[in-house]
Every structure is written in structure tokens, then in C-alpha cells.
MDAnalysis code that builds the backbone (N, CA, C; Angstrom):
import MDAnalysis as mda
import numpy as np

u = mda.Universe.empty(309, n_residues=103, atom_resindex=np.repeat(np.arange(103), 3), trajectory=True)
u.add_TopologyAttr("name", ["N", "CA", "C"] * 103)
u.add_TopologyAttr("resid", np.arange(1, 104))
u.add_TopologyAttr("resname", ["MET", "ALA", "ARG", "TRP", "LYS", "LYS", "PRO", "THR", "LYS", "GLU", "GLU", "THR", "ARG", "ALA", "LEU", "ARG", "ARG", "ASP", "LEU", "THR", "ALA", "LYS", "ALA", "ALA", "ALA", "GLY", "GLN", "LEU", "GLN", "LEU", "PRO", "THR", "ALA", "VAL", "ALA", "GLU", "VAL", "ARG", "LYS", "THR", "PHE", "GLY", "LEU", "THR", "GLN", "GLU", "GLN", "PHE", "ALA", "GLY", "ILE", "THR", "GLY", "LEU", "THR", "ARG", "ARG", "GLN", "ILE", "ALA", "GLU", "LEU", "GLU", "THR", "GLY", "ILE", "ALA", "ASN", "PRO", "THR", "LEU", "GLU", "THR", "LEU", "GLN", "LYS", "ILE", "GLY", "ARG", "LEU", "PHE", "GLY", "PHE", "SER", "VAL", "GLY", "PHE", "VAL", "PRO", "LYS", "LYS", "SER", "GLU", "GLU", "PRO", "ALA", "PRO", "GLU", "LEU", "SER", "ALA", "LEU", "ARG"])
u.atoms.positions = np.array([
    [0.835, -1.173, 0.000],
    [0.000, 0.000, 0.000],
    [0.890, 1.250, 0.000],
    [0.570, 2.194, -0.871],
    [1.373, 3.410, -0.989],
    [1.234, 4.267, 0.260],
    [2.314, 4.880, 0.647],
    [2.308, 5.741, 1.816],
    [1.707, 7.088, 1.445],
    [0.914, 7.647, 2.355],
    [0.270, 8.932, 2.124],
    [1.302, 10.043, 2.166],
    [1.197, 10.975, 1.223],
    [2.158, 12.063, 1.119],
    [1.443, 13.393, 1.352],
    [1.981, 14.205, 2.233],
    [1.412, 15.520, 2.516],
    [1.521, 16.389, 1.265],
    [0.432, 17.127, 0.918],
    [0.485, 17.955, -0.290],
    [1.435, 19.145, -0.134],
    [1.967, 19.577, -1.260],
    [2.819, 20.768, -1.267],
    [1.942, 22.003, -1.074],
    [2.564, 23.153, -0.868],
    [1.791, 24.393, -0.697],
    [0.948, 24.686, -1.938],
    [1.512, 24.455, -3.112],
    [0.781, 24.687, -4.353],
    [-0.409, 23.738, -4.467],
    [-0.193, 22.470, -4.122],
    [-1.282, 21.490, -4.156],
    [-2.368, 21.854, -3.145],
    [-1.950, 22.323, -1.969],
    [-2.909, 22.734, -0.939],
    [-3.770, 23.890, -1.431],
    [-3.142, 24.875, -2.057],
    [-3.904, 26.015, -2.597],
    [-4.903, 25.547, -3.647],
    [-4.461, 24.657, -4.533],
    [-5.350, 24.139, -5.583],
    [-6.509, 23.344, -4.965],
    [-6.217, 22.530, -3.954],
    [-7.262, 21.757, -3.280],
    [-8.283, 22.674, -2.611],
    [-7.802, 23.737, -1.974],
    [-8.705, 24.688, -1.310],
    [-9.592, 25.405, -2.317],
    [-9.007, 25.829, -3.445],
    [-9.813, 26.494, -4.488],
    [-10.886, 25.549, -5.025],
    [-10.496, 24.300, -5.271],
    [-11.427, 23.303, -5.791],
    [-12.549, 23.029, -4.793],
    [-12.199, 22.885, -3.537],
    [-13.182, 22.623, -2.490],
    [-14.157, 23.791, -2.337],
    [-13.635, 25.001, -2.353],
    [-14.479, 26.190, -2.238],
    [-15.414, 26.304, -3.433],
    [-14.926, 26.024, -4.625],
    [-15.758, 26.072, -5.824],
    [-16.870, 25.026, -5.759],
    [-16.536, 23.816, -5.317],
    [-17.554, 22.771, -5.181],
    [-18.616, 23.167, -4.164],
    [-18.186, 23.747, -3.050],
    [-19.133, 24.171, -2.016],
    [-20.054, 25.258, -2.554],
    [-19.487, 26.222, -3.260],
    [-20.279, 27.321, -3.814],
    [-21.296, 26.823, -4.835],
    [-20.938, 25.761, -5.556],
    [-21.828, 25.202, -6.569],
    [-22.811, 24.187, -5.987],
    [-22.722, 23.932, -4.682],
    [-23.609, 22.955, -4.059],
    [-23.297, 21.527, -4.458],
    [-22.049, 21.264, -4.793],
    [-21.650, 19.936, -5.261],
    [-20.892, 19.117, -4.223],
    [-20.895, 19.565, -2.975],
    [-20.192, 18.833, -1.925],
    [-21.167, 17.969, -1.149],
    [-20.833, 16.721, -0.990],
    [-21.634, 15.834, -0.166],
    [-20.788, 15.445, 1.027],
    [-21.436, 15.159, 2.146],
    [-20.740, 15.001, 3.415],
    [-19.532, 14.066, 3.384],
    [-19.657, 12.817, 2.980],
    [-18.479, 11.934, 3.052],
    [-17.272, 12.471, 2.290],
    [-17.482, 12.905, 1.067],
    [-16.347, 13.413, 0.293],
    [-15.886, 14.761, 0.821],
    [-16.793, 15.560, 1.344],
    [-16.419, 16.877, 1.883],
    [-15.476, 16.727, 3.064],
    [-15.784, 15.824, 3.976],
    [-14.932, 15.630, 5.154],
    [-13.537, 15.182, 4.718],
    [-13.478, 14.226, 3.811],
    [-12.175, 13.740, 3.335],
    [-11.413, 14.841, 2.611],
    [-12.104, 15.621, 1.795],
    [-11.430, 16.677, 1.049],
    [-10.943, 17.795, 1.966],
    [-11.747, 18.165, 2.963],
    [-11.307, 19.192, 3.913],
    [-10.050, 18.712, 4.630],
    [-10.080, 17.479, 5.100],
    [-8.927, 16.919, 5.818],
    [-7.690, 16.895, 4.928],
    [-7.840, 16.420, 3.711],
    [-6.702, 16.318, 2.797],
    [-6.192, 17.693, 2.375],
    [-7.097, 18.661, 2.300],
    [-6.698, 20.019, 1.961],
    [-5.738, 20.583, 2.999],
    [-5.961, 20.212, 4.250],
    [-5.068, 20.648, 5.320],
    [-3.823, 19.768, 5.415],
    [-3.787, 18.684, 4.620],
    [-2.633, 17.792, 4.638],
    [-2.545, 16.977, 5.914],
    [-3.702, 16.589, 6.449],
    [-3.742, 15.884, 7.730],
    [-4.167, 14.430, 7.568],
    [-3.648, 13.582, 8.448],
    [-4.132, 12.208, 8.534],
    [-5.456, 12.232, 9.293],
    [-6.167, 11.121, 9.271],
    [-7.419, 11.036, 10.033],
    [-7.158, 11.265, 11.517],
    [-6.070, 10.719, 12.014],
    [-5.714, 10.868, 13.438],
    [-5.472, 12.337, 13.793],
    [-4.710, 13.031, 12.966],
    [-4.427, 14.443, 13.210],
    [-5.704, 15.289, 13.125],
    [-6.515, 15.015, 12.123],
    [-7.764, 15.753, 11.928],
    [-8.707, 15.525, 13.106],
    [-8.738, 14.297, 13.601],
    [-9.575, 13.974, 14.755],
    [-9.146, 14.795, 15.966],
    [-7.843, 14.895, 16.189],
    [-7.339, 15.665, 17.321],
    [-7.718, 17.134, 17.245],
    [-7.659, 17.701, 16.063],
    [-7.985, 19.113, 15.876],
    [-9.479, 19.373, 16.072],
    [-10.314, 18.463, 15.595],
    [-11.766, 18.657, 15.672],
    [-12.366, 18.213, 16.992],
    [-11.584, 17.476, 17.792],
    [-12.118, 16.964, 19.049],
    [-12.959, 15.707, 18.860],
    [-12.794, 15.072, 17.703],
    [-13.494, 13.822, 17.416],
    [-12.495, 12.675, 17.517],
    [-12.979, 11.455, 17.362],
    [-12.075, 10.303, 17.351],
    [-11.722, 9.968, 15.906],
    [-10.629, 9.231, 15.729],
    [-10.245, 8.802, 14.383],
    [-11.345, 7.947, 13.769],
    [-11.984, 7.141, 14.601],
    [-13.070, 6.291, 14.111],
    [-14.235, 7.137, 13.590],
    [-14.573, 8.214, 14.304],
    [-15.648, 9.098, 13.845],
    [-15.300, 9.709, 12.485],
    [-14.056, 10.128, 12.335],
    [-13.625, 10.703, 11.057],
    [-13.739, 9.653, 9.955],
    [-13.261, 8.441, 10.222],
    [-13.324, 7.364, 9.230],
    [-14.776, 7.059, 8.855],
    [-15.667, 7.023, 9.836],
    [-17.080, 6.743, 9.554],
    [-17.736, 7.881, 8.778],
    [-17.349, 9.116, 9.063],
    [-17.868, 10.250, 8.295],
    [-17.417, 10.155, 6.840],
    [-16.152, 9.824, 6.631],
    [-15.595, 9.766, 5.284],
    [-16.148, 8.606, 4.463],
    [-16.601, 7.560, 5.120],
    [-17.157, 6.422, 4.388],
    [-18.675, 6.487, 4.268],
    [-19.283, 7.483, 4.912],
    [-20.727, 7.642, 4.821],
    [-21.509, 6.779, 5.788],
    [-20.831, 6.156, 6.739],
    [-21.496, 5.296, 7.718],
    [-22.106, 6.114, 8.850],
    [-21.446, 7.202, 9.214],
    [-21.840, 8.001, 10.382],
    [-23.125, 8.786, 10.142],
    [-23.772, 9.106, 11.231],
    [-24.941, 9.977, 11.231],
    [-24.601, 11.114, 12.203],
    [-23.815, 12.096, 11.735],
    [-23.269, 13.109, 12.644],
    [-24.320, 14.082, 13.174],
    [-24.030, 14.609, 14.338],
    [-24.887, 15.636, 14.923],
    [-24.554, 16.975, 14.273],
    [-25.407, 17.936, 14.476],
    [-25.158, 19.283, 13.973],
    [-23.872, 19.835, 14.575],
    [-23.638, 19.558, 15.848],
    [-22.424, 20.029, 16.521],
    [-21.166, 19.482, 15.840],
    [-21.192, 18.204, 15.474],
    [-20.050, 17.585, 14.792],
    [-19.818, 18.251, 13.439],
    [-20.885, 18.485, 12.696],
    [-20.763, 19.130, 11.392],
    [-20.200, 20.547, 11.528],
    [-20.625, 21.248, 12.565],
    [-20.126, 22.600, 12.783],
    [-18.642, 22.601, 13.134],
    [-18.200, 21.626, 13.916],
    [-16.774, 21.528, 14.270],
    [-15.920, 21.379, 13.026],
    [-16.376, 20.549, 12.104],
    [-15.615, 20.296, 10.885],
    [-15.674, 21.504, 9.959],
    [-16.863, 22.031, 9.749],
    [-17.034, 23.166, 8.847],
    [-16.319, 24.411, 9.299],
    [-16.296, 24.639, 10.593],
    [-15.670, 25.831, 11.168],
    [-14.196, 25.941, 10.771],
    [-13.518, 24.806, 10.679],
    [-12.098, 24.803, 10.320],
    [-11.833, 25.411, 8.948],
    [-12.807, 25.267, 8.071],
    [-12.607, 25.736, 6.702],
    [-13.408, 26.997, 6.405],
    [-14.074, 27.520, 7.424],
    [-14.864, 28.724, 7.228],
    [-16.227, 28.448, 6.642],
    [-16.694, 27.207, 6.767],
    [-18.018, 26.844, 6.272],
    [-19.017, 26.885, 7.411],
    [-20.273, 27.143, 7.070],
    [-21.345, 27.024, 8.046],
    [-22.298, 25.948, 7.545],
    [-23.050, 25.396, 8.465],
    [-23.980, 24.329, 8.125],
    [-25.331, 24.963, 7.820],
    [-25.933, 24.563, 6.723],
    [-27.228, 25.110, 6.360],
    [-27.883, 24.282, 5.282],
    [-29.040, 24.727, 4.874],
    [-29.770, 24.049, 3.815],
    [-29.405, 24.669, 2.475],
    [-29.259, 23.814, 1.469],
    [-28.966, 24.257, 0.115],
    [-30.078, 23.725, -0.774],
    [-30.702, 24.590, -1.564],
    [-31.788, 24.107, -2.416],
    [-31.278, 23.124, -3.463],
    [-32.087, 22.106, -3.709],
    [-31.754, 21.136, -4.741],
    [-32.005, 21.766, -6.100],
    [-31.197, 21.413, -7.067],
    [-31.428, 21.851, -8.439],
    [-32.296, 20.782, -9.073],
    [-33.526, 21.168, -9.382],
    [-34.486, 20.184, -9.843],
    [-35.411, 20.805, -10.873],
    [-35.983, 19.965, -11.692],
    [-36.964, 20.400, -12.680],
    [-38.316, 20.658, -12.010],
    [-38.569, 19.945, -10.902],
    [-39.854, 20.058, -10.227],
    [-39.875, 21.277, -9.318],
    [-41.019, 22.009, -9.309],
    [-41.125, 23.136, -8.380],
    [-41.279, 22.632, -6.947],
    [-40.867, 23.457, -6.006],
    [-41.012, 23.095, -4.582],
    [-42.486, 22.990, -4.240],
    [-42.874, 22.049, -3.344],
    [-44.285, 21.910, -2.979],
    [-44.753, 23.121, -2.186],
    [-46.029, 23.407, -2.309],
    [-46.619, 24.493, -1.523],
    [-46.672, 24.063, -0.070],
    [-46.540, 25.017, 0.836],
    [-46.583, 24.704, 2.268],
    [-47.897, 24.046, 2.651],
    [-49.007, 24.472, 2.052],
    [-50.305, 23.888, 2.390],
    [-50.362, 22.405, 2.041],
    [-49.589, 21.967, 1.039],
    [-49.580, 20.562, 0.636],
    [-48.795, 19.709, 1.625],
    [-47.954, 20.327, 2.438],
    [-47.137, 19.585, 3.394],
    [-47.852, 19.333, 4.705],
    [-48.940, 20.007, 4.936],
    [-49.653, 19.864, 6.224],
    [-50.541, 18.675, 6.250],
])
């Protein structure tokens, strides 16, 4: 198995630009977002866990899509990169349902 290599400063800048562009376009999904944020900082799962106050296992489960994180956990991760947690509208052909139809 190949050993993980910390990205160079240029690679880090490119990763950050790419991640920010994906976030702005609404193309980030939780498992890949957590892994990309961590890799952008050039951190192992263990190091990232220490910084966020989570366990390495929690980070691994988030990155594989197994975890069901709390809002607090999502905020801890997002805060590191200047992201906030919120709702993003889906891009869809169908119009949103009327509120009266949801009751």
C-alpha cells in the first residue's frame, strides 16, 4: 500500500480552491467533503480527529458515509474551513411543494 504524502503548498492552494468552488456550486456531499477538507489541510485522520475533538473512528465513519453526525459535529468540521452548516436548495426540474400541501 502506498504511503500517504502531505500535499505541497501549491497542491494545498489548488485543493482549497477546488473545495471552495464545489461548495459554492452545491456539489459537496458530506463523506467526500470531510475527506477533502482533511486532505486540503494535509492531515491524517488521526491528526484531523485531534484538531476537531473527534475520534479517528468518527472521522473514518464520516468519510465512508457510515456516520450519522450531529449538527455540533458538522459545525466543528465546517468551522475549520470557514463553512457554516445550512440548507442548500436542490437543483431540480420540479417546483417546490406548496406549504399547504405539506400539512
